[in-house]
C-alpha positions as CSV (number, residue, x, y, z in Angstrom):
1,M,204.4,-130.6,135.8
2,R,207.4,-133.0,134.9
3,I,206.3,-133.3,131.2
4,R,206.2,-129.4,131.2
5,R,209.7,-129.2,132.7
6,L,211.0,-131.7,130.2
7,N,209.5,-129.7,127.5
8,R,211.1,-126.6,128.7
9,T,214.5,-128.3,129.2
10,I,214.6,-129.6,125.7
11,T,213.5,-126.4,124.1
12,G,216.1,-124.6,126.0
13,I,218.8,-126.8,124.7
14,Y,217.8,-126.2,121.2
15,E,217.3,-122.5,121.6
16,K,220.8,-122.2,123.1
17,H,222.4,-123.8,120.0
18,T,220.2,-121.9,117.4
19,R,219.8,-118.5,119.1
20,D,222.5,-116.8,117.2
21,L,221.0,-117.8,113.9
22,G,217.9,-115.7,114.5
23,V,215.3,-118.5,114.4
24,T,213.3,-120.0,117.1
25,T,212.8,-123.7,117.7
26,A,209.1,-123.4,116.6
27,Q,210.0,-121.6,113.4
28,L,212.7,-124.1,112.6
29,N,210.3,-127.0,113.2
30,I,208.0,-125.4,110.8
31,L,210.7,-124.9,108.1
32,A,211.8,-128.5,108.5
33,A,208.1,-129.7,108.1
34,I,207.8,-127.5,104.9
35,A,211.1,-128.9,103.6
36,H,209.9,-132.5,104.4
37,A,206.6,-132.1,102.7
38,G,208.2,-130.8,99.4
39,P,206.9,-128.2,97.0
40,N,203.1,-127.7,96.6
41,H,202.5,-130.1,99.4
42,A,202.7,-128.2,102.5
43,C,199.8,-126.2,103.8
44,A,199.2,-124.5,107.1
45,A,196.4,-126.7,108.2
46,D,198.5,-130.0,107.6
47,L,201.5,-128.6,109.2
48,G,199.5,-127.4,112.3
49,R,198.1,-131.1,112.7
50,A,201.7,-132.6,112.2
51,L,203.2,-130.3,114.7
52,A,200.1,-130.2,117.1
53,T,200.0,-126.4,116.8
54,E,196.8,-124.3,117.2
55,P,195.8,-122.5,114.0
56,S,196.3,-119.1,115.3
57,T,199.9,-120.0,116.8
58,M,200.7,-121.6,113.4
59,S,199.4,-118.4,111.5
60,R,201.5,-116.1,113.7
61,N,204.6,-118.2,113.2
62,L,204.1,-118.4,109.3
63,D,203.6,-114.6,109.2
64,R,206.9,-114.2,111.0
65,I,208.8,-116.7,108.9
66,E,207.3,-115.1,105.7
67,Q,208.5,-111.6,106.9
68,H,212.1,-113.0,107.3
69,G,211.8,-114.2,103.7
70,W,212.3,-117.8,104.5
71,I,209.1,-119.1,103.0
72,Q,206.7,-118.1,100.1
73,R,202.9,-118.7,100.2
74,E,201.2,-119.6,97.0
75,N,197.6,-119.4,96.3
76,T,195.8,-122.5,95.2
77,G,192.4,-120.9,94.7
78,D,191.2,-122.0,98.0
79,R,192.5,-119.5,100.8
80,R,192.3,-122.4,103.4
81,R,194.9,-124.6,101.3
82,E,197.4,-122.2,100.1
83,T,200.9,-124.0,99.7
84,L,204.0,-123.2,101.5
85,R,207.5,-123.5,100.1
86,L,211.0,-122.5,101.3
87,T,212.5,-119.6,99.5
88,P,216.2,-119.8,98.5
89,A,216.9,-117.7,101.8
90,G,214.9,-120.4,103.8
91,R,216.9,-123.3,102.2
92,R,220.1,-121.4,103.0
93,L,219.1,-121.0,106.6
94,F,218.0,-124.6,106.9
95,I,221.5,-125.8,105.6
96,R,223.3,-123.2,107.8
97,I,221.5,-124.2,110.9
98,R,222.0,-128.0,110.6
99,P,225.3,-128.3,112.6
100,A,223.8,-126.2,115.5
101,W,220.7,-128.4,115.4
102,E,222.7,-131.7,115.3
103,Q,224.7,-130.3,118.4
104,A,221.5,-129.6,120.1
105,Q,220.2,-133.2,119.4
106,R,223.4,-134.7,120.8
107,E,223.1,-132.5,124.0
108,A,219.4,-133.5,124.4
109,E,220.3,-137.2,124.1
110,R,223.1,-136.7,126.6
111,T,220.6,-135.1,129.0
112,L,217.8,-137.5,128.5
113,G,219.6,-140.7,128.0
114,K,219.3,-143.0,124.9
115,E,216.3,-144.9,126.1
116,L,214.1,-141.7,126.8
117,T,215.3,-140.2,123.7
118,S,214.4,-143.2,121.7
119,A,211.0,-143.4,123.3
120,I,210.3,-139.7,122.5
121,L,211.4,-140.1,118.9
122,N,209.3,-143.2,118.4
123,A,206.2,-141.9,120.2
124,K,203.1,-141.8,117.9
125,P,201.3,-138.4,117.8
126,V,197.9,-138.2,119.4
């Protein structure tokens, strides 16, 4: 129960800071993962594993992100391995949202304290 409350608290902080930009925290995490992976390296399955997201949830989020024009899917010949890349609009959004994201990170650290924030940031995925 406490972990779920922590999750809701942190998600609420980030959504408060990014709400006016028309992107959810889940969508922003996906955009960040695609940007981090670089061109021709991001695929839905890898992102799902990295973000601990169910395939159906990842698919729905990617569909919404694509509808906004923030990503482009590219066929590799294997439907299961289509690559994902940010469009110019996706890159602009990513740049525009950075100040709000940084504000949210500072607020989250103030809320949690430096020690807990550090523990979360350094936790290894399961």
